[in-house]
C-alpha positions as CSV (number, residue, x, y, z in Angstrom):
1,M,61.5,-48.7,-81.5
2,A,59.4,-50.3,-84.3
3,E,56.4,-48.0,-83.6
4,H,58.7,-44.9,-84.0
5,W,59.8,-46.1,-87.4
6,A,56.2,-46.8,-88.5
7,C,55.4,-43.2,-87.5
8,V,58.3,-41.8,-89.4
9,A,57.3,-43.8,-92.6
10,Q,53.7,-42.5,-92.2
11,V,55.0,-38.8,-92.0
12,E,57.2,-39.4,-95.1
13,R,54.3,-40.8,-97.1
14,Q,52.1,-37.8,-96.1
15,T,54.9,-35.4,-96.9
16,F,55.4,-37.0,-100.3
17,F,51.6,-36.8,-101.0
18,F,51.3,-33.2,-100.0
19,Y,54.4,-32.3,-102.1
20,F,52.7,-33.6,-105.2
21,F,49.4,-32.1,-104.2
22,Y,50.9,-28.6,-104.0
23,L,52.9,-29.1,-107.1
24,F,49.8,-30.1,-109.1
25,F,47.9,-27.0,-107.9
26,F,50.8,-24.7,-108.4
27,L,51.1,-25.9,-112.0
28,Q,47.3,-25.4,-112.4
29,W,47.6,-21.9,-111.0
30,Q,50.6,-21.2,-113.3
31,E,48.5,-22.2,-116.4
32,H,45.7,-19.9,-115.2
33,F,48.3,-17.0,-114.7
34,T,49.6,-17.6,-118.2
35,S,46.2,-17.4,-119.8
36,F,45.5,-14.0,-118.3
37,V,49.0,-12.4,-118.7
38,K,49.5,-13.5,-122.3
39,C,53.3,-13.9,-121.9
40,T,55.4,-15.3,-124.7
41,K,59.1,-15.8,-125.2
42,D,59.2,-12.6,-127.2
43,S,57.3,-10.7,-124.5
44,P,58.2,-12.4,-121.2
45,Q,56.6,-11.6,-117.9
46,I,58.3,-11.6,-114.4
47,L,56.7,-13.7,-111.7
48,L,57.9,-13.0,-108.1
49,L,57.5,-16.0,-105.8
50,D,58.3,-16.9,-102.3
51,G,60.8,-19.8,-101.8
52,Y,58.2,-22.5,-101.3
53,H,59.5,-25.8,-102.7
54,S,56.7,-26.4,-105.2
55,H,57.7,-23.2,-107.0
56,K,61.2,-24.5,-107.7
57,T,60.5,-27.8,-109.3
58,L,61.8,-28.9,-112.7
59,E,58.2,-29.1,-114.1
60,T,57.7,-25.5,-113.0
61,V,60.9,-24.2,-114.4
62,L,60.4,-25.9,-117.8
63,Y,56.8,-24.7,-118.1
64,S,58.0,-21.2,-117.3
65,R,60.7,-21.2,-119.9
66,E,58.3,-22.6,-122.5
67,K,55.7,-19.9,-121.8
68,G,58.1,-16.9,-121.4
69,I,57.8,-16.5,-117.7
70,V,60.9,-15.3,-115.8
71,L,60.8,-16.7,-112.3
72,I,62.3,-14.8,-109.4
73,T,62.1,-16.5,-106.0
74,F,62.9,-15.1,-102.7
75,P,64.6,-17.2,-99.9
76,P,62.1,-19.2,-97.9
77,H,61.0,-17.6,-94.6
78,C,62.5,-14.2,-95.5
79,T,61.4,-11.1,-93.8
80,H,58.8,-8.8,-95.3
81,R,61.5,-6.3,-96.0
82,L,62.8,-8.5,-98.8
83,Q,59.5,-8.6,-100.6
84,P,59.0,-5.6,-102.8
85,L,55.3,-5.4,-102.8
86,D,55.0,-5.4,-99.0
87,V,57.6,-2.6,-98.7
88,T,56.8,-0.4,-101.7
89,F,53.1,-0.7,-102.3
90,F,51.2,-2.4,-99.5
91,K,52.9,-0.5,-96.7
92,A,52.0,2.9,-98.3
93,L,48.4,1.7,-99.1
94,K,47.9,0.4,-95.6
95,G,49.0,3.8,-94.2
96,A,46.7,5.7,-96.4
97,F,43.8,3.4,-95.7
98,I,44.3,3.8,-92.0
99,L,44.5,7.6,-92.3
100,E,41.3,7.6,-94.4
101,S,39.5,5.3,-92.1
102,G,40.3,7.6,-89.2
103,N,38.9,10.5,-91.2
104,W,35.8,8.6,-91.9
105,M,35.3,7.6,-88.3
106,T,35.7,11.3,-87.3
107,N,33.1,12.4,-89.7
108,N,30.7,9.5,-88.8
109,P,30.8,9.2,-85.1
110,G,29.1,6.1,-83.6
111,K,28.8,4.4,-87.0
112,R,30.4,1.1,-87.9
113,I,32.3,0.8,-91.2
114,S,30.3,-1.5,-93.5
115,A,31.5,-3.4,-96.5
116,F,30.2,-0.6,-98.7
117,D,32.1,2.0,-96.7
118,V,35.3,0.0,-97.0
119,A,35.2,0.2,-100.8
120,A,34.6,4.0,-100.6
121,I,37.4,4.5,-98.0
122,F,39.7,2.4,-100.1
123,F,38.9,4.4,-103.2
124,C,39.7,7.6,-101.3
125,S,42.9,6.3,-100.0
126,I,44.4,5.5,-103.4
């Protein structure tokens, strides 16, 4: 029984460490985001996030309020249908890219799509 409790204590310590690890890096990312978006309280920006716990900490919320970031979080482990970019933008882009890739392969039989070709196909699909 004692070995089991030692294992549980180790897992709790590791979970505690990783929680602060992700919190630290998310706050760094948020500072990076803020420097590019140039949001202020007078000109706020919306940031859509998944429901991961490091996105909903007191430090994150206070930083967001201070910098003029409106946080909107989705429930954790929600389906892709709840995430607006997946449904509205990426689904249509993926369909157009697949169609354009098919056209490219029809016009270039026996050739492989290179990294250079991907950029051209992507450009044609948008």
